[in-house]
C-alpha positions, 0 to 999 in steps of 0.5 A, a space after each residue: 418508342 418504335 425504332 424501325 421503318 414502321 415508326 409512324 412518328 419518325 418524320 415528325 421527330 426529325 422535324 421537331 429535332 430540326 427546329 430545336 437544333 435551329 433554335 439552339 445553333 441557327 440554320 448554319 449549325 444544322 446538318 443531317 448528322 446532328 438532326 438524326 442524333 437529336 431525333 434519335 434516328 439512324 442517319 439513313 432516315 434523313 434521306 429516306 424521309 427527305 430529298 435533302 436538307 432544303 426539304 427538311 428545313 422547309 418542312 420544319 419551318 412549315 411546321 413552325 408556322 403552323 404552330 404560330 397560326 394556331 396561336 392566332 386562331 386560338 386568340 382570334 376565334 372567339 371575339 364577338 365585337 371590335 373591342 374584344 378583337 382588339 383585346 385579343 390582338 393585344 393578348 396575342 402580342 403579349 403571348 408571343 413576346 412573353 412566350 418561348 424564346 425558341 419561337 422568337 429565334 425560329 421566327 428570325 431564322 426563317 426571316 433571314 432565310 426568306 430574305 436570301 432565298 425565294 422558296 422561304 420567302 414564299 413560305 413566309 408569304 403563305 404564313 402571313 396570308 394564313 395569319 391575316 385570315 384570322 385577323 380579317 374575321 374582325 378587320 378589313 384586309 388592309 387593316 389586317 395587313 397593318 395589324 399583322 406587321 404591328 403584331 410582328 414588330 411589337 412582339 419583337 420589341 417586347 421580347 428584346 426590350 430590357 423593359 418591355 412596354 405594357 399591355 395598355 401601350 399595346 392596346 393603344 397601338 392596336 386601337 390606333 390602327 383599327 379605329 374607324 376613320 383612321 385610314 387616310 383617304 
């Protein structure tokens, strides 16, 4: 691994280390020194690549949201009809809730920042919009918005439940929201 300024992956290593540190210690436990140590880079690399901690955090969370949007894309690119799309959304909920505890923690850390700071709220709005683009391939915009919230809620409930609900209940919830004629007039 290159260690000088010519190291083309240094910035990415810093962002990955930031996300790992947030997952382990929370945003409050993050510092330039801890990130640099975890990334295996000189402390000066932090100010060379980023204007400050806020930029490091925003870029790291942007990288994280890109990862989640890729999961949406992977699940929602192939369905050919509404039933396949409902099954894909169900699979997405179960993939997210049974996946990395790191992703769950990072999601909640980002939401906490977004609740307090407008720049992170903008990041979460952009993330939601990007997720809904994939849902809108199969459902109208209002339904996609409802599904996006359902995915988040069911994922969190399944991930934190002592006895998570099964796939059939997830599919039933998705079907209730997406079935034709379910919208009030």
